[in-house]
N, C-alpha and C positions, 0 to 999 in steps of 0.2 A: 804178498797175496796178489798184488796188481800184475806181477810178472806171470803168474799162473793164469790169471784172467786174460792177459794178452795172448797167451798161447791157446787158450780155449777159444777165443774169438777167431784167431787164425784157423784153428781146426774146424770150427763151425763154418767159416767162409771157404773151406777147402783150399786154403793157401798154405804154402810150405812154412813150417815152423823153423825158421832159421834166425840167426842173430840180427840180421838186417830188418826182417819183418817185425820181430818182437820189439826192436828199438823204435821202429816207426809207429807202432800202435801205442807204445808208452809215451812217445813224444806228442802224438796227436791228443793224448789225454792230459797233456800238460805235466807229465811226470819226468823228473830228471832221471836219466837212464844211468844205471850202474852196469858197465860193460861186463864186469866179473860175474854179477848175478845173471845177466843175460846168457853168457857163455855156459854157466853152470846149469841153467834151466834147459837150454837147448841140448846140451850133452846128456842130461838126465832123461829127457823125453825121447831121445833116439831109441832107447831100449823099451819104450812103453807103447802099448797099443791103447791109445787114448779112449777109443770107443769102449773097450773092455773095462778100462779103469773107471769110466763114468758109470757103466752098468754096475760094477762092484760097489762104487761109492753110494749109489742110490739104494742098492740092496742091503747094505750094512745096517742102517738104522732100523729097517724092518725086521731083520734077523735078530737084532739086539733086544727088541721089545719083548718077545716071549721069554728070553732068558731073565730079564728083570722081573717079569711077572712070576716066573717059577721060583725065583729066590724069595720074593715077597710071600709066597704061599707057605714057606717053611718046610713042609713035608717033602717037597720036590727038591729042596736045596741040596740034599745029599747026592742025588743023581746028577744034579747040575755040576757039583764039584768034581765028580768022577769024569764027566764029559769035558770039563775044563782041563783036567789033568791030562787026559788023552790028547786034547788039542795042543797043549803045551809040549808034550812029548813029540808030537808030529812036527811042530814048528822047529823044535831042536834038531830033529833029524834032517829037515829041509835045509836048515842053516848050515849044516855040515857039507851039504852038496853045493851050496852057493845059493844066491837069491833066485827064487822061482819067479815066473811072470806074475803070479798072484801077489807075491811079496812086493814086487816092484809096483804093481797096481795099487796095493794097499798104501805104499809109501806116497804115491802120487795122491791118493784119496785123502791122506792126512793133510796134504797141503790145502785141500779144499775146505776143510773143517777147521 
């Protein structure tokens, strides 16, 4: 998690997110740096629009709350299941084409939570 935080600090400070800068941030925090993890993080973030990933990560919990409420209601659960099935089909189709920018952002968002 601290590696992601280092990248976010660099992004917030409008500094390039590269191996050297991530290592410096981690060292400044007193964390022993694992070069393999730094390289993996930097490589993964090259394909990610961090601003969009942050917006997506913030929007996800808000969107999840109505779904939980609908399932608790009982009667709406059937419609919710159909919507989930359609969402699953759409995800399966997108995976055939390769990872979309949204999937990459979702992967990055999972690192935050």
